[in-house]
Backbone bond lengths (Angstrom), bond angles and torsions (degrees), N, CA, C in turn:
res aa  C-N    CA-C-N  psi(-1)  N-CA   C-N-CA  omega(-1)  CA-C   N-CA-C  phi
1 M - - - 1.456 - - 1.543 108.91 -
2 V 1.301 118.38 -43.91 1.497 120.22 -179.14 1.473 108.32 -70.76
3 E 1.366 121.11 -36.30 1.480 122.94 175.19 1.498 113.17 -58.69
4 Q 1.352 114.52 -44.18 1.483 119.60 178.07 1.522 111.99 -57.09
5 W 1.298 115.27 -43.91 1.484 120.45 -178.61 1.529 106.99 -69.02
6 C 1.292 118.77 -40.35 1.491 119.87 179.39 1.569 111.77 -65.00
7 L 1.297 116.41 -32.18 1.492 120.27 177.56 1.540 109.96 -79.38
8 G 1.272 116.97 -22.58 1.464 120.00 -173.70 1.560 112.46 -106.53
9 R 1.285 116.60 -99.07 1.428 121.42 -170.16 1.568 113.25 -66.29
10 L 1.300 118.21 -34.02 1.488 119.16 179.26 1.514 115.49 -83.18
11 R 1.315 118.26 -9.90 1.443 121.62 -172.12 1.503 115.89 -52.68
12 P 1.367 120.35 -35.44 1.480 120.03 177.35 1.542 112.77 -66.54
13 F 1.304 116.65 -16.47 1.504 119.50 -177.10 1.531 110.89 -101.54
14 L 1.309 117.85 1.57 1.452 123.41 -173.77 1.487 114.93 -120.72
15 T 1.271 117.90 151.50 1.459 126.05 169.39 1.537 108.54 -107.97
16 A 1.317 119.66 128.00 1.422 123.01 178.60 1.545 110.38 -83.55
17 V 1.312 116.39 131.55 1.464 122.98 178.04 1.491 107.75 -96.61
18 P 1.317 123.18 126.52 1.472 121.46 -176.99 1.541 110.29 -78.64
19 T 1.328 114.86 82.87 1.453 121.25 176.48 1.547 106.21 -133.22
20 T 1.352 113.68 169.80 1.452 117.74 172.67 1.508 105.66 -125.11
21 P 1.350 118.17 120.72 1.451 126.39 -1.73 1.515 111.23 -68.62
22 R 1.312 115.81 161.63 1.485 122.18 -179.47 1.498 109.28 -60.80
23 R 1.319 118.74 135.58 1.466 123.04 175.76 1.494 109.09 -122.38
24 F 1.300 115.47 156.96 1.453 122.97 -179.59 1.526 108.28 -126.48
25 E 1.378 112.13 148.50 1.446 120.33 173.25 1.503 109.13 -120.95
26 I 1.252 117.65 148.89 1.478 121.85 178.89 1.539 109.84 -70.43
27 Y 1.314 117.49 121.96 1.476 121.86 -179.36 1.543 109.64 -98.24
28 H 1.270 116.67 -38.76 1.487 122.31 -171.94 1.515 110.07 -103.98
29 A 1.291 118.07 129.46 1.505 123.99 -175.50 1.542 109.31 -61.74
30 S 1.321 120.32 -29.41 1.452 119.28 -174.66 1.556 109.60 -68.21
31 L 1.293 120.87 -27.94 1.484 123.12 176.86 1.558 107.45 -70.05
32 R 1.360 117.72 -41.10 1.402 117.96 179.62 1.574 110.70 -62.89
33 E 1.295 114.79 -35.98 1.520 120.39 178.85 1.571 109.86 -63.54
34 V 1.315 114.34 -42.73 1.514 118.17 177.18 1.512 111.74 -63.60
35 L 1.389 115.71 -44.41 1.467 119.32 -176.92 1.511 113.30 -69.56
36 T 1.326 117.79 -27.51 1.444 120.27 -178.03 1.541 109.74 -99.82
37 A 1.307 116.27 4.42 1.501 122.94 -179.86 1.521 111.35 62.48
38 A 1.316 117.23 27.21 1.480 121.10 178.63 1.589 106.19 -68.86
39 T 1.325 117.27 -32.44 1.440 122.36 174.90 1.532 106.87 -129.98
40 P 1.282 119.05 138.19 1.506 118.92 -179.72 1.497 112.45 -69.22
41 A 1.284 116.76 142.51 1.502 122.85 176.30 1.499 108.39 -71.54
42 P 1.332 117.69 133.10 1.479 120.64 -172.86 1.537 114.07 -72.63
43 T 1.313 119.81 -28.45 1.512 119.24 -175.99 1.520 107.90 -116.90
44 E 1.343 113.62 160.57 1.473 119.38 177.43 1.552 112.30 -62.13
45 E 1.338 115.41 -37.10 1.468 120.84 178.67 1.535 108.72 -61.30
46 E 1.314 115.86 -47.41 1.479 120.32 179.79 1.477 112.17 -65.92
47 Q 1.323 118.10 -34.62 1.477 121.76 175.52 1.490 112.56 -62.20
48 A 1.378 113.55 -41.75 1.444 118.59 -179.83 1.504 109.92 -67.54
49 W 1.319 119.51 -44.07 1.472 124.20 178.10 1.517 109.14 -64.05
50 S 1.299 115.74 -36.66 1.512 119.79 -179.03 1.579 106.67 -63.72
51 G 1.288 118.55 -40.07 1.443 121.42 176.83 1.476 112.99 -64.80
52 V 1.311 119.67 -47.64 1.482 124.21 179.57 1.491 109.65 -63.21
53 L 1.323 118.02 -50.01 1.467 121.33 -175.74 1.534 110.28 -70.78
54 G 1.354 116.36 -34.46 1.448 118.83 177.91 1.548 111.52 -61.19
55 L 1.348 115.28 -38.11 1.482 117.83 179.46 1.542 107.90 -70.87
56 A 1.307 119.01 -36.41 1.452 120.70 176.01 1.544 113.44 -63.27
57 V 1.394 113.84 -36.59 1.438 117.02 176.70 1.548 111.94 -64.73
58 I 1.298 115.56 -41.30 1.464 121.95 178.54 1.531 109.76 -62.04
59 A 1.340 117.07 -47.97 1.437 123.10 177.63 1.490 112.33 -57.41
60 A 1.349 116.57 -46.47 1.473 121.29 -179.58 1.543 109.35 -62.87
61 N 1.319 116.01 -44.38 1.514 119.09 179.88 1.522 111.66 -63.96
62 N 1.338 116.43 -34.41 1.442 121.16 174.82 1.555 111.61 -61.03
63 R 1.322 115.90 -46.28 1.468 118.55 176.70 1.523 113.40 -63.67
64 I 1.360 115.93 -40.08 1.449 119.22 179.76 1.540 110.91 -69.34
65 A 1.320 116.13 -37.80 1.479 120.07 177.59 1.519 110.08 -65.21
66 D 1.305 117.96 -42.26 1.510 119.65 173.47 1.482 112.03 -55.49
67 Y 1.367 117.19 -46.18 1.424 119.81 179.33 1.567 110.22 -61.29
68 C 1.352 114.95 -44.89 1.476 118.09 -177.38 1.512 112.43 -64.05
69 L 1.309 116.25 -31.61 1.524 119.91 -177.71 1.536 108.67 -70.15
70 T 1.324 120.54 -20.97 1.415 122.73 -175.31 1.587 113.08 -109.27
71 S 1.301 113.50 4.13 1.499 119.43 -175.72 1.506 110.40 -118.77
72 T 1.346 112.62 157.12 1.463 117.31 175.82 1.560 111.58 -123.06
73 D 1.316 112.98 15.75 1.509 114.51 177.53 1.506 109.81 -74.04
74 G 1.330 114.98 167.55 1.415 123.36 -174.10 1.548 113.54 -57.83
75 Y 1.361 113.01 -45.35 1.505 117.49 177.51 1.463 112.14 -55.46
76 A 1.308 116.56 -48.21 1.480 121.89 -173.37 1.555 108.27 -63.64
77 L 1.306 117.84 -42.81 1.446 120.94 -177.86 1.542 112.55 -68.91
78 R 1.342 116.78 -33.43 1.456 119.74 -178.57 1.519 113.10 -81.15
79 H 1.390 115.38 -33.28 1.477 117.75 -169.54 1.500 113.90 -107.47
80 L 1.305 121.90 -4.57 1.452 122.65 -177.30 1.512 111.17 -56.47
81 P 1.336 123.68 -45.95 1.476 120.03 -179.32 1.486 113.05 -60.15
82 G 1.329 120.39 -41.00 1.434 122.12 178.40 1.466 114.19 -64.94
83 H 1.316 117.65 -41.93 1.529 120.53 178.29 1.488 110.35 -68.01
84 L 1.333 120.01 -38.16 1.479 120.63 177.28 1.528 108.64 -62.97
85 L 1.351 119.75 -43.25 1.430 121.24 178.89 1.530 111.45 -62.79
86 L 1.334 117.03 -45.63 1.478 118.67 179.90 1.500 115.43 -71.08
87 A 1.362 116.19 -17.77 1.459 119.62 173.97 1.537 110.09 -91.00
88 D 1.300 117.51 5.25 1.478 121.74 -178.87 1.544 111.67 61.68
89 R 1.343 114.19 38.23 1.510 118.69 -179.06 1.528 105.71 -112.23
90 V 1.301 117.05 55.82 1.476 124.95 -177.36 1.513 109.91 -62.48
91 G 1.367 117.27 -38.74 1.447 118.40 -178.03 1.535 112.71 -59.93
92 E 1.375 115.34 -39.46 1.439 120.32 -179.55 1.580 109.32 -68.77
93 L 1.289 117.09 -40.37 1.449 120.06 176.79 1.530 111.45 -62.27
94 D 1.303 115.60 -43.39 1.465 123.06 178.92 1.528 108.65 -60.57
95 A 1.331 118.01 -45.28 1.507 122.04 177.53 1.512 111.59 -61.39
96 L 1.371 117.06 -41.39 1.456 117.46 -179.59 1.517 112.63 -68.84
97 L 1.335 114.39 -41.40 1.535 116.77 177.90 1.538 109.92 -70.43
98 G 1.295 116.55 -35.43 1.478 117.04 178.45 1.583 110.25 -65.04
99 R 1.354 115.59 -40.47 1.428 119.02 -178.29 1.595 108.70 -64.97
100 R 1.296 113.51 -41.46 1.550 117.76 177.64 1.489 111.36 -64.69
101 W 1.325 115.44 -45.28 1.439 119.72 179.64 1.533 112.61 -58.03
102 R 1.333 115.23 -46.59 1.485 117.29 175.14 1.475 116.42 -57.74
103 T 1.380 116.91 -39.23 1.456 117.55 178.84 1.467 113.75 -75.59
104 T 1.363 118.50 -28.39 1.495 118.61 179.85 1.490 111.71 -83.52
105 T 1.311 120.77 -25.28 1.455 121.23 -179.24 1.479 112.06 -81.59
106 S 1.299 117.31 -13.06 1.464 120.35 -179.09 1.533 111.73 -90.39
107 R 1.331 116.74 -1.07 1.462 118.81 176.34 1.514 114.64 -66.71
108 P 1.303 117.63 151.21 1.446 118.60 176.65 1.530 110.63 -67.95
109 A 1.292 115.62 158.99 1.460 122.19 -179.11 1.520 112.53 -59.73
110 C 1.303 120.61 151.47 1.411 123.83 179.39 1.540 108.89 -67.20
111 P 1.363 115.06 132.37 1.517 114.72 -178.52 1.509 111.49 -68.32
112 G 1.327 120.18 -19.28 1.437 121.12 175.32 1.506 117.24 -82.01
113 N 1.343 115.86 2.83 1.446 124.52 -177.36 1.531 114.78 52.48
114 C 1.338 115.07 37.05 1.445 117.60 175.91 1.501 110.14 -80.89
115 T 1.342 117.95 165.04 1.443 119.69 -179.48 1.451 114.94 -99.55
116 T 1.339 119.23 1.03 1.504 124.07 -176.81 1.455 112.15 -100.18
117 C 1.353 122.05 -12.97 1.473 121.40 -178.89 1.483 111.64 -82.38
């Protein structure tokens, strides 16, 4: 059902990625706003699709976040926080940032006495 909508009504807002199965990326910011409820959908049909696609976005970000948590490649390290947020996994992001903060704040003071270290 989602794929049909992606091939039809949503197609102007999406970029097709040449993979099997076919995947789509959001091209136009207005679609992202609808999916994240940043702006309300004007019709009942669009509200229903927003709910369906919004859940699909959360599920996709959960899968990507799971991958990023087990990978050390550049993409994973750069995009893990965003995918955790979009998957509504704020507690995990907080734990990761808290762990990093605790390890960085226990470092000795900079020998150059700078205020940024």
